[in-house]
Every structure is written in C-alpha cells, then in structure tokens.
C-alpha positions, 0 to 999 in steps of 0.5 A, a space after each residue: 722436392 724429396 720423394 717418399 720411399 713408396 714413390 721411389 719404390 713405385 718408380 723402381 717397380 716395373 711389371 715388364 721386368 718381373 720374371 717368375 721362376 720355378 718354385 716348389 709350391 708352383 711345381 706342386 700346383 702345376 703337377 696337381 693340375 696336370 694329374 687332374 687333367 690327365 685323369 679327366 681325359 683318361 676317364 672321359 675318352 674311355 667312357 666315350 669310346 667304350 661305354 658311350 656314356 659321355 655326351 659330345 657337348 660335355 666333351 666340348 666344355 671339358 676341352 674349353 675348361 682344360 685349355 683355360 686351366 693350361 692358359 692360367 698356368 702359362 700366364 702365371 709365368 708372365 705377370 705383365 699379361 695378368 689383368 687384375 681389377 687394379 694395377 699391380 704395384 709391388 712384388 708381393 702383389 705379383 706373387 699373390 697373383 701368380 699363386 691365384 692363377 695356379 690355384 684357379 687352374 687346379 680348381 678348373 681341373 678338379 671341377 672337370 675331373 669330378 664331372 668326368 667321374 660323374 659321367 659328364 652329368 654334374 655341370 648340367 645340374 643346377 646344384 653342381 654348376 652353382 657350387 663350382 661357380 661359387 667356389 671359383 668366385 670365392 677363390 677370386 674374392 679371397 685372392 683379390 683381398 690378399 692382393 689389395 692388402 699387399 698393396 696397402 702394406 706395400 705402400 
C-alpha cells in the first residue's frame, strides 16, 4: 500500500529532533524583552527604594510576570516542550509557535513596564487589567489561527 506524501512527511517529522537556532527576528524580540524588563526593574526598584511609591504586592506580580516572560523566551528554543491546543505536525507550525512565544514575552515585559511607569497602579484598575488580558488573548488567538492554517497548508 502506497503512502500519501503528507503521511510520509508526518512520519519524518519528529518534534524532538527540531533545533531552534538564533535568528535576527528572534534576537530583536529577545532584546526588546530584556530592555523592557531592565527598564521595569530600574523604575520599580528606584521608586520602591527612594520614593516609596511601589507597593510590595505589585512587586510580587512583577516578579511572576518577569519570570514568565523569561520562561517563554527559554521554551522558544525547545519546541518539544511547547504545549499547544493541537499537535505540531510540520516545521512551519513550529516556527510560528516559536514566534508566538517571543511576541508574548515582549507583551508581558511591555505590560509590566507600562505598569512600572504608572507607579504600579495600572494592573489594579479594571480598564488596564482588561486591556492587558485582551491584548494577550487576541495575540494567542491570532497565532492559533496561523498555526492552524500552517497545519492545513502543510498537509
């Protein structure tokens, strides 16, 4: 029995063998994330130490979001650990997934930078919290659609 071309590609594709290298796009997104995180912590620690304007609760949230942003950048280099709503079946889906993790890391870092600039008060306000969550959800949905289309086109 002959196999279709897509079945042969399916058998050849092994997510555990995929290695993600450095790209200009990836480096730029990582640099923005790091710059935003450094800016956040310079502002937050300066205000907390000298002005006394940062709340300790906000600093805990900022630590968690910073760790999440860094974790997203690290996981982007190891696609076998990515958990998507559906299984990645071709290299194009992996590339889009890697890009989505890096974009989300930038969004997380930018979100806490804006909050640090506002003195740690933005995330406590319903409008800003809803806006930040909406942007992240919309980003996830857009990348989900791209990954789904790549699956359709890849088969």
